Each structure stands twice: as C-alpha cells, then as structure tokens.
N, C-alpha and C positions, 0 to 999 in steps of 0.2 A: 505492499498499499504504499502510495507518494503521499506524503505530509509535510505541510508548511509551518502548521501549527503544533509546532512540538509540544511545547508548556501545555497546550490545549488538551493534544491526546492523553498527555499523562495525567492531568488532572480529569478528565472524562472517563477514561479507560481504566480509571481505579474506585478511588471508596466513593469517589460522587455518583459515578455509575450506578455503583452498588446502592448508596443510599436512597436514588430515585427508584429503582425498582423495587428495594422496601415499601417505600411508601406510594407506589403506581398507582394503586385504588385512591387513596388518599388525594394524592394530587390533581388527578385526571377530576374526580368531584369538585375538588378545592376551584380549579381553571376552565371549569367547564364552561361558563359564561362567555368566556374569553375564546374557547376554542366553538362555541357557535357562533360567534362573531364572525370569526376567521371562516365557519364551513359557508355561511350565509353570502359573504362578501364571496366567495369563489364563485357563488351562484352552480347553474346547471355544468356539472363536470361528467355528464354521463360520454365516453367515448373518449375523453380528453388522456393525453399523456402527462403525468405531472410526476416531480420530482418533489420529496419533502425533506427539505434539507434540515438537517439535527433534530429527525424522527423520534428520538429517544424510547420510547418503549411502546410505541407505534400508536398512538391514539387517532390522531390528524389522520395518518397514512391508511388504517384501517376503514375509519368512516369515509374519507375519501373513496376508496375502494367499493364500498358497500354502495356508494351512490354511484357506479360503474364505471371510475376512472382506473386507467391502466398505472397504478403507481411504485416508484421506486424510492425506498426511505432510506436515507444514509445518516450515518451517525459516527461519533469517535467512540462510543461506547460499547464494547463487545458485549458485555453484561446486559444494557440496555438492550441491544439487539438480539441476542438469546431471546430476552423475556417478548420481545415483538412477535420473534417467528414463533415460541409458544402459544402467543395469544392469536396470531393469527391459524395455527393447527395447520390441515391438510390442504388448504386452499394456495393457488399459486400466486396470487394476487391478495396483497403490494410483494414486492420484493425486497429485503431488507441486505444492504450492505455496509461494512465499515470504510468509510471514506471521508476524506476530508473534502469540504465543497468547494476548497481554494482550488483545488488540483482535479477533482472528480470529473472523468471522463462518460459517456454513455453511446451505445451503438445510435441511438436514436435522440430527437430531439423532441424538446417539452413546451405544449402548448401553455403551462403554468408551473412556476417554482412556488410553491409557500412554504413558507416556516413560522409554526411556534415557537415563538422565544427562543431559537435557534441562531440568527443571524450575526449577534452583538457578540463574536467571541471571535473574530478573524484578529490577527495581530497586525494585518496591514487590511482593511478593509477595503479600500476603494477599489485596487487590482482583483480583489476575491470576487465584486460585486462585477467587474466586468467579464470575469471569467463567467460567473454564472450567467449572465446575457447572451454569453458564443453558446450556450445550450439549449438558448429558447429556438423557439420558430420565429419567424420574423414579425408577425401578428402575434408572439407572445407576450405573458403577462406575469409580472413578479407579484407578489403578496407577500406581505410580511405582518406579523403580532410582535411589537416590540415593548419593551416598557416604558411609561413616561417615568418622569424624574421622581426621586424616590420619595420626597415630600407628599406626593401624589399616589402613593402606595405605601401606606400604614402598614399594613399586614407585611411587608418588607424591610420596613424603616423604624418602627416604634422600637421594636426589641433592642434593636443593633443602638439605637439613638439611647436609651437607658443604660445599656452596657458603657458604652464610650468612656464616661469621667472614670471607670475602675480600668481601663487599658494603661500599658504601662506607656509613657510618654513617648511621642515619635516624632523626628524632625523630615518624613517622609511625608511630601504630600502628591496624594494619590489622583492621576490623568483622570479627570470624568469620562473621556472617551477612550480609555485603555478597556480591552477585553473585557466584559463582564455584562453582568445585567442591565444595568443603566446606560450601555456604551451608546445606544441610539436614541437615549431620550432626548437630543436636542433635536428640535424639528429641521432648524437652519442647517445646521449639521449634515444630517443624514439627507435633506434634500441636494445638498452639494455634492456630496458623495455620488449621488444617485447619475444627477446630470453628467460630473464627470465621467460617469462608468458607461454612458453612452444611453440612459435610459431618457424616454420622453415621459407626458400625462401623468407626472409625479402626484399622487394624491394621496394627503393625511387625513384620516379621521379619526378622530377622538372616542374612544371607547372608556367607560366609567360604569364599574360594576360593583353592586356588594357582593364579597366573598365570605363564604363560611369557611372561616379557616380550621374551625376544630367544633367540637360539640360544647366541652367544657373548658374552663381554664387551665386544668392539668393536662388535659389532651394540647392546646395552646402550648402551652412550655414546652411541652415535647418535643411538639413539630418545631416549634423556633432552635430548638439544640440542635436538629438534623438538619433542617434547609433554610438556604439565606444568608444574609450577611451576619446577623446574628449567630448563627451557629460557627461561624470562622471567628465570629471575636470572641467567643465562648473559651476556642481553642487556645485563644493568646492570654487568657487572663492567669495572673500570679493563683497560685492554690487558696492565698492568704483572704483572697478578696471576691471567691466564688460564691459563696452565702450570698453575702450583702448584694452584690453583683444581680444575682439570682432573685432576691427580694425586689430586687429595683425594678426589673424586667418584669416579675410579674405586677408588679403595683400598675406599669406602665401601661400592660395588657387589659387589665380589671375592667375599665370603663368600656371596653368594646364586647364584655360578657354581656347578654341577655335572653330571653326566652329561646330565640331560635340559635342559640351559641354562640361563638366570639363570630363576630360579624366586622368586618375590617374592608374598607373601600380599598379597589384598585384601580387603574388606569395604564390604557395601552393605546401606540398609536398604531392603527391599521393602516399601512402604507401600501399602497399600488403604484405600482410603474409597467411601462410597456418597454417592449421591444422598439429601436427605434433606430 
C-alpha cells in the first residue's frame, strides 16, 4: 500500500481504530443525524459509482450500497475495515480496501466521492484534494461532512476545556489547520483549498443537530475518556490531578443531562464541490 500520511496510518491503524470498532454502535447512533444529512445530500445514488473516503466501520458505505450505488470504501485502519467487512457479510457490494486517499487509484472513475469526517486528516490537503478530483468523472461531485469550530461542537469540546487547566504547561501552539477533526472548520480556508485543487460550484451548508452523547452522565464520562480531544488530554494528565480533573469534567457535562440523556449540540459543514 502506498502511503503519504505515515503518521495518520500509525494513529488510525493502531489503538484509535480499535477504539472506534469497540464503540461502533454508539458512534453510529451518535453521528446518525449527520450521517442522514450526508445521505440526503447525496440524493438518488442508484447506479452511481461512489468512493467513500475514510469509511471507517462502513456505516455510510453500507447505506449507500443499500440504496443501489456501487461503493468502494477506503480507510487506513485494518481493524475498522475488518469490522466493515464483517457487517457487510456475504454481499459483494460495498468493497473495502486499506488505502491512503491521497494516492489511492482505481480501475474506474467515480460519480461521487463522499466522506463522513474522513477528509480532515491529510498532511498536505491541497494535492490530496487535487488527486481525489482526478478520480471523478468529468461531471462528478465531491460531498464532505466536516466539523465546524470546537465552540459549535460542545460534545467534543466541553470535556477538553474542563481538563485543560490541569494539563502540564506547554509552549506548543497548535496549528488549527493541522490534521485533526477541526482542520476543515474554516469555510474560507477550505473553499480556497478546493478552488486551488480545481473544483467548481463549491457550496457550504451549515447543519446543526442535537446529539445524544449518552443515556446518563456516567456513560458520557466513560465515552469522553475514550473518544475525542478529552480522551487525548486525559492521557497527558499527571496522576496527582486525575481525580480533580475528572470531577471538573463531570461538572462541565452535568448541565447537558436531562430526561432524554446527555444531549449536546453538534455542527458540521456539508460541503459540495464539482469537477471542473
């Protein structure tokens, strides 16, 4: 397998992929409102050839195939792909392959390339997007679901902000456009990337949904300690402050608890661009 994003391969083909497999049912339920927005955006896919970039455990690829599309799903995580194949069962469609989207090639071109939160991890996104364009048919389309800013996604940011005061001091200033969940949150930046990569008719649709993070506070805490920025932050905490930091995060999440569970808002860009 040819790979340009070696660090992302190491991350997703390791414990991160295993964590997503363990939490697949929970994550697909949590992200369901945004998955549905992506499906609605794709429209009638019957008979179309579709590439699912960063397909993970297969949710979007399986749903697109059920609607009559011929789907190839690619991801860096062998464990997630194995789980996707298990979910597919004996069916031949969709196909799943371990591949880096920045260099992936196929024997056919695609009517549509979709990605549910998989496009924000390229080390060098502009040439990667240009390469993806080369996989499209002349009238093909790119459809991406990407997270908006952390402040608009409390389900991912509240826990991390609560923990931040307990982390060791650091002089490192993180580049907000570095590979990660929020790398494509800036509409102007992403629009420029797509235009320079050769796309036209670039459109951004803001989609905001209430997300059921967990059924109760204990479940929400357990989830936050496995997935997302808070989970990464917890790994950096000195042992002496873990209990205090945990209490702070619990207090930050508690206001979101109600009769329907722990419900927090999420916001994405649904980005559409065409081959030109």
